[in-house]
C-alpha positions as a Markdown table, in Angstrom:
| # | Residue | x | y | z |
|---|---|---|---|---|
| 1 | Met | 47.6 | 125.8 | 118.8 |
| 2 | Ala | 50.5 | 128.0 | 117.7 |
| 3 | Glu | 52.3 | 127.2 | 121.0 |
| 4 | Thr | 51.9 | 123.5 | 120.3 |
| 5 | Lys | 53.3 | 123.8 | 116.8 |
| 6 | Ser | 56.3 | 125.8 | 118.0 |
| 7 | Ser | 57.0 | 123.3 | 120.7 |
| 8 | Gly | 56.9 | 120.5 | 118.1 |
| 9 | Ile | 59.4 | 122.3 | 115.9 |
| 10 | Phe | 61.7 | 123.0 | 118.9 |
| 11 | Glu | 61.6 | 119.3 | 119.8 |
| 12 | Ser | 62.4 | 118.2 | 116.3 |
| 13 | Val | 65.4 | 120.6 | 116.1 |
| 14 | Lys | 66.6 | 119.5 | 119.5 |
| 15 | Thr | 66.4 | 115.8 | 118.4 |
| 16 | Ile | 68.4 | 116.6 | 115.2 |
| 17 | Val | 71.0 | 118.5 | 117.3 |
| 18 | Tyr | 71.3 | 115.6 | 119.8 |
| 19 | Ala | 71.7 | 113.1 | 116.9 |
| 20 | Leu | 74.4 | 115.2 | 115.3 |
| 21 | Leu | 76.3 | 115.5 | 118.6 |
| 22 | Ile | 76.1 | 111.8 | 119.2 |
| 23 | Ala | 77.4 | 111.2 | 115.6 |
| 24 | Leu | 80.2 | 113.7 | 116.2 |
| 25 | Val | 81.2 | 111.9 | 119.5 |
| 26 | Ile | 81.2 | 108.5 | 117.8 |
| 27 | Arg | 83.3 | 109.8 | 114.9 |
| 28 | Thr | 85.7 | 111.4 | 117.3 |
| 29 | Val | 86.3 | 108.7 | 119.8 |
| 30 | Ala | 85.2 | 105.5 | 118.2 |
| 31 | Phe | 85.0 | 105.0 | 114.4 |
| 32 | Glu | 85.4 | 107.3 | 111.4 |
| 33 | Pro | 84.6 | 106.5 | 107.8 |
| 34 | Phe | 87.2 | 107.1 | 105.1 |
| 35 | Asn | 87.3 | 106.4 | 101.4 |
| 36 | Ile | 90.3 | 105.4 | 99.2 |
| 37 | Pro | 91.0 | 107.9 | 96.4 |
| 38 | Ser | 94.3 | 106.3 | 95.1 |
| 39 | Gly | 95.8 | 102.9 | 94.3 |
| 40 | Ser | 98.8 | 103.2 | 96.6 |
| 41 | Met | 97.5 | 100.4 | 98.9 |
| 42 | Met | 96.5 | 97.9 | 96.3 |
| 43 | Pro | 95.8 | 95.0 | 96.5 |
| 44 | Thr | 94.7 | 95.5 | 100.1 |
| 45 | Leu | 92.6 | 98.6 | 99.4 |
| 46 | Glu | 91.3 | 99.6 | 96.0 |
| 47 | Ile | 90.1 | 103.0 | 94.6 |
| 48 | Gly | 86.5 | 103.4 | 95.6 |
| 49 | Asp | 86.7 | 101.4 | 98.9 |
| 50 | Tyr | 85.0 | 102.8 | 102.0 |
| 51 | Leu | 86.3 | 101.7 | 105.4 |
| 52 | Phe | 86.0 | 102.3 | 109.1 |
| 53 | Val | 89.0 | 103.5 | 111.1 |
| 54 | Ser | 89.1 | 102.9 | 114.8 |
| 55 | Lys | 90.0 | 106.2 | 116.5 |
| 56 | Phe | 90.7 | 104.5 | 119.8 |
| 57 | Ser | 93.4 | 102.1 | 118.6 |
| 58 | Tyr | 96.3 | 104.5 | 119.2 |
| 59 | Gly | 94.7 | 106.8 | 121.7 |
| 60 | Tyr | 93.9 | 110.4 | 120.9 |
| 61 | Ser | 95.7 | 113.6 | 119.8 |
| 62 | Gln | 94.5 | 116.9 | 118.3 |
| 63 | His | 94.2 | 115.0 | 114.9 |
| 64 | Ser | 91.4 | 112.9 | 116.5 |
| 65 | Leu | 89.2 | 116.0 | 116.7 |
| 66 | Pro | 87.3 | 117.7 | 113.9 |
| 67 | Leu | 89.5 | 120.2 | 112.1 |
| 68 | Ser | 92.5 | 119.0 | 114.2 |
| 69 | Leu | 91.5 | 121.4 | 116.9 |
| 70 | Pro | 94.5 | 121.9 | 119.3 |
| 71 | Leu | 92.7 | 120.8 | 122.4 |
| 72 | Ile | 94.7 | 117.7 | 123.2 |
| 73 | Pro | 98.4 | 118.2 | 124.1 |
| 74 | Gly | 100.5 | 115.4 | 122.7 |
| 75 | Arg | 98.7 | 112.1 | 122.8 |
| 76 | Ile | 96.6 | 110.5 | 125.5 |
| 77 | Leu | 95.6 | 106.9 | 126.2 |
| 78 | Phe | 98.3 | 105.9 | 123.7 |
| 79 | Ser | 98.7 | 102.3 | 122.4 |
| 80 | Glu | 101.8 | 101.5 | 120.3 |
| 81 | Pro | 101.1 | 100.7 | 116.6 |
| 82 | Glu | 102.4 | 97.3 | 115.5 |
| 83 | Arg | 104.3 | 96.5 | 112.4 |
| 84 | Gly | 101.8 | 95.6 | 109.7 |
| 85 | Asp | 99.0 | 97.9 | 110.9 |
| 86 | Val | 97.2 | 99.7 | 108.1 |
| 87 | Ala | 97.1 | 103.2 | 109.6 |
| 88 | Val | 95.5 | 106.5 | 108.7 |
| 89 | Phe | 97.6 | 109.6 | 109.6 |
| 90 | Lys | 97.9 | 113.2 | 108.9 |
| 91 | Leu | 100.6 | 114.0 | 106.3 |
| 92 | Pro | 103.6 | 115.4 | 108.2 |
| 93 | Ser | 104.4 | 117.9 | 105.5 |
| 94 | Asp | 101.1 | 119.8 | 106.0 |
| 95 | Asn | 99.4 | 118.2 | 109.1 |
| 96 | Lys | 96.1 | 118.3 | 107.2 |
| 97 | Thr | 95.9 | 115.7 | 104.4 |
| 98 | Asp | 94.8 | 112.2 | 105.4 |
| 99 | Tyr | 97.1 | 109.4 | 104.2 |
| 100 | Ile | 96.7 | 105.6 | 104.6 |
| 101 | Lys | 99.7 | 103.3 | 104.5 |
| 102 | Arg | 101.1 | 100.2 | 106.3 |
| 103 | Ile | 103.3 | 100.6 | 109.3 |
| 104 | Val | 106.5 | 98.7 | 108.7 |
| 105 | Gly | 109.0 | 100.4 | 111.0 |
| 106 | Val | 108.7 | 101.4 | 114.7 |
| 107 | Pro | 111.0 | 103.6 | 116.8 |
| 108 | Gly | 114.6 | 102.5 | 116.6 |
| 109 | Asp | 114.2 | 100.3 | 113.5 |
| 110 | Lys | 116.6 | 100.5 | 110.6 |
| 111 | Ile | 114.7 | 100.4 | 107.4 |
| 112 | Gln | 116.1 | 99.9 | 103.9 |
| 113 | Val | 114.8 | 98.8 | 100.5 |
| 114 | Lys | 117.3 | 96.9 | 98.3 |
| 115 | Tyr | 116.4 | 95.7 | 94.8 |
| 116 | Gly | 112.7 | 95.9 | 95.8 |
| 117 | Arg | 113.2 | 93.9 | 99.0 |
| 118 | Leu | 112.3 | 95.4 | 102.4 |
| 119 | His | 115.0 | 95.1 | 105.0 |
| 120 | Ile | 114.3 | 95.6 | 108.7 |
| 121 | Asn | 117.3 | 95.9 | 111.1 |
| 122 | Gly | 119.6 | 94.4 | 108.5 |
| 123 | Lys | 117.4 | 91.3 | 107.8 |
| 124 | Thr | 115.6 | 90.7 | 104.5 |
| 125 | Val | 111.8 | 90.5 | 105.0 |
| 126 | Ser | 110.4 | 87.3 | 103.5 |
| 127 | Arg | 108.3 | 87.5 | 100.4 |
| 128 | Arg | 106.7 | 84.7 | 98.4 |
| 129 | Lys | 105.5 | 85.1 | 94.8 |
| 130 | Ile | 101.8 | 84.2 | 94.2 |
| 131 | Glu | 99.5 | 84.6 | 91.2 |
| 132 | Asp | 99.7 | 87.9 | 89.3 |
| 133 | Tyr | 97.2 | 90.6 | 90.3 |
| 134 | Leu | 94.9 | 91.9 | 87.6 |
| 135 | Ile | 94.4 | 95.6 | 87.6 |
| 136 | Gln | 91.3 | 96.6 | 85.7 |
| 137 | Gly | 91.2 | 100.0 | 84.0 |
| 138 | Asn | 88.2 | 102.3 | 83.7 |
| 139 | Phe | 87.8 | 101.6 | 80.0 |
| 140 | Gly | 88.5 | 97.9 | 79.7 |
| 141 | Gln | 92.3 | 97.9 | 79.6 |
| 142 | Asn | 93.6 | 95.3 | 82.0 |
| 143 | Arg | 97.2 | 94.6 | 83.0 |
| 144 | Lys | 98.9 | 92.0 | 85.2 |
| 145 | Val | 101.2 | 93.0 | 88.1 |
| 146 | Thr | 103.6 | 90.7 | 90.0 |
| 147 | Gln | 102.1 | 89.9 | 93.5 |
| 148 | Tyr | 103.9 | 88.7 | 96.6 |
| 149 | Ile | 103.0 | 87.7 | 100.1 |
| 150 | Glu | 105.3 | 89.6 | 102.5 |
| 151 | Thr | 105.8 | 88.4 | 106.1 |
| 152 | Leu | 107.1 | 90.9 | 108.7 |
| 153 | Pro | 109.3 | 89.8 | 111.6 |
| 154 | Asn | 106.2 | 89.7 | 113.9 |
| 155 | Gly | 104.5 | 87.2 | 111.6 |
| 156 | Lys | 102.1 | 89.7 | 110.0 |
| 157 | Thr | 101.4 | 88.7 | 106.4 |
| 158 | Tyr | 99.8 | 90.7 | 103.6 |
| 159 | Ala | 100.0 | 91.0 | 99.8 |
| 160 | Ile | 102.1 | 93.6 | 97.9 |
| 161 | Leu | 102.5 | 94.5 | 94.3 |
| 162 | Glu | 105.8 | 95.1 | 92.5 |
| 163 | Met | 105.9 | 96.2 | 88.9 |
| 164 | Ser | 109.7 | 95.7 | 89.0 |
| 165 | Asp | 112.5 | 95.6 | 91.5 |
| 166 | Gln | 114.3 | 98.5 | 89.8 |
| 167 | Gly | 111.9 | 101.4 | 90.4 |
| 168 | Pro | 112.9 | 104.8 | 91.8 |
| 169 | Leu | 112.1 | 103.7 | 95.4 |
| 170 | Asp | 113.4 | 100.1 | 95.1 |
| 171 | Asn | 116.9 | 101.0 | 96.3 |
| 172 | Thr | 117.2 | 103.4 | 99.2 |
| 173 | Gly | 119.6 | 104.3 | 101.9 |
| 174 | Val | 119.1 | 103.3 | 105.5 |
| 175 | Tyr | 116.3 | 105.1 | 107.4 |
| 176 | Ile | 116.7 | 105.0 | 111.2 |
| 177 | Val | 113.2 | 105.6 | 112.7 |
| 178 | Pro | 113.4 | 108.3 | 115.5 |
| 179 | Asp | 111.7 | 108.0 | 118.9 |
| 180 | Asn | 108.0 | 108.7 | 118.7 |
| 181 | His | 107.9 | 108.2 | 114.9 |
| 182 | Tyr | 107.0 | 105.4 | 112.5 |
| 183 | Phe | 107.9 | 104.3 | 109.0 |
| 184 | Ala | 105.0 | 103.6 | 106.6 |
| 185 | Met | 104.9 | 102.1 | 103.1 |
| 186 | Gly | 102.2 | 101.5 | 100.5 |
| 187 | Asp | 101.4 | 97.9 | 99.5 |
| 188 | Asn | 101.6 | 99.0 | 95.8 |
| 189 | Arg | 105.3 | 99.5 | 96.2 |
| 190 | Asp | 106.1 | 101.2 | 92.8 |
| 191 | Asn | 103.0 | 103.5 | 93.0 |
| 192 | Ser | 103.2 | 104.9 | 96.5 |
| 193 | Gln | 104.5 | 108.1 | 98.0 |
| 194 | Asp | 105.3 | 107.1 | 101.5 |
| 195 | Ser | 108.1 | 107.3 | 104.2 |
| 196 | Arg | 110.7 | 106.6 | 101.5 |
| 197 | Val | 109.9 | 110.0 | 100.1 |
| 198 | His | 111.4 | 112.2 | 102.8 |
| 199 | Leu | 110.3 | 115.7 | 101.6 |
| 200 | Arg | 106.7 | 114.6 | 100.9 |
| 201 | Val | 106.0 | 112.1 | 103.7 |
| 202 | Gly | 109.0 | 110.9 | 105.7 |
| 203 | Phe | 108.7 | 109.6 | 109.3 |
| 204 | Ile | 105.2 | 109.7 | 110.8 |
| 205 | Pro | 105.1 | 111.5 | 114.2 |
| 206 | Lys | 103.1 | 109.7 | 116.9 |
| 207 | Lys | 100.8 | 112.7 | 117.2 |
| 208 | Asn | 99.9 | 112.5 | 113.5 |
| 209 | Leu | 98.3 | 109.0 | 113.9 |
| 210 | Val | 94.5 | 109.1 | 113.3 |
| 211 | Gly | 93.6 | 105.5 | 113.7 |
| 212 | Arg | 93.8 | 101.9 | 112.4 |
| 213 | Ala | 91.9 | 100.7 | 109.4 |
| 214 | Glu | 89.6 | 97.9 | 110.6 |
| 215 | Ile | 86.9 | 97.0 | 108.2 |
| 216 | Leu | 85.9 | 97.7 | 104.6 |
| 217 | Phe | 82.1 | 98.3 | 104.5 |
| 218 | Phe | 81.4 | 99.4 | 100.9 |
| 219 | Ser | 83.2 | 99.4 | 97.6 |
| 220 | Lys | 82.5 | 100.6 | 94.0 |
| 221 | Asn | 84.6 | 101.0 | 90.9 |
| 222 | Asn | 84.8 | 104.0 | 88.7 |
| 223 | Thr | 83.5 | 102.6 | 85.4 |
| 224 | Ala | 80.3 | 104.7 | 85.5 |
| 225 | Arg | 80.2 | 108.5 | 85.2 |
| 226 | Trp | 78.2 | 110.4 | 87.8 |
| 227 | Trp | 75.3 | 111.0 | 85.5 |
| 228 | Glu | 75.1 | 107.3 | 84.2 |
| 229 | Val | 72.6 | 106.4 | 86.9 |
| 230 | Trp | 71.6 | 103.2 | 85.1 |
| 231 | Lys | 75.2 | 101.9 | 85.4 |
| 232 | Trp | 75.5 | 102.5 | 89.1 |
| 233 | Pro | 74.4 | 99.0 | 90.2 |
| 234 | Asp | 77.1 | 97.4 | 88.0 |
| 235 | Thr | 79.8 | 99.5 | 89.8 |
| 236 | Ile | 79.2 | 98.0 | 93.2 |
| 237 | Arg | 81.8 | 95.4 | 94.4 |
| 238 | Ala | 79.6 | 93.5 | 96.8 |
| 239 | Asn | 82.4 | 90.8 | 97.3 |
| 240 | Arg | 84.4 | 93.5 | 99.2 |
| 241 | Phe | 81.6 | 94.4 | 101.6 |
| 242 | Phe | 82.4 | 93.9 | 105.4 |
| 243 | Lys | 85.9 | 92.7 | 104.7 |
| 244 | Lys | 88.4 | 92.8 | 107.5 |
| 245 | Ile | 91.5 | 94.8 | 106.6 |
| 246 | Ile | 94.7 | 92.9 | 107.2 |
């Protein structure tokens, strides 16, 4: 009887270990969940969004592995990111922190922002004003922010926010994207530390790419404190569930 009980415990433990290994493999080579802690990618991504990132989109590097274990030299099975991709990458200044921004510049591009307008290789990127975006505060204070549809040279379109065209990062010098690097910006242009901030972010090395954001699977706002269990259902933003990220 004791032997049967021990055998049953062993089988249960083995099943749990197998399940964890399978989950680890899926997380490493296929999809990994991420959550959004800041508003730098609004309106595309909001604080409290949870999304899946495809790990295979750009191939694999050490940053594809748990704890960024240095087991993969360089990058293998590499596929080039496209302008407009929403990408997760390791912050170049520490190679640990996960950042998510939109790729707007690829190797060889000349990137500049003038009076809030993005310029790529000397040409102004098209933007079209649409209805203002309403930002809802945690305690009922709402404010409107100017919203545009921006269209990259490859035809990729997405929404951006601009509080003004005279912010600290709305007029920059020319950035020339080096080989094996990328230039990324947040969609919330006046509230994003991105490749325009050289000492903090700067150019994104190819090896630092983690994956491409694909689908938003869950979302909640921050209007309820952790102990206000009765308010939790009202925080869920069901209209954002299973939304493809563009």
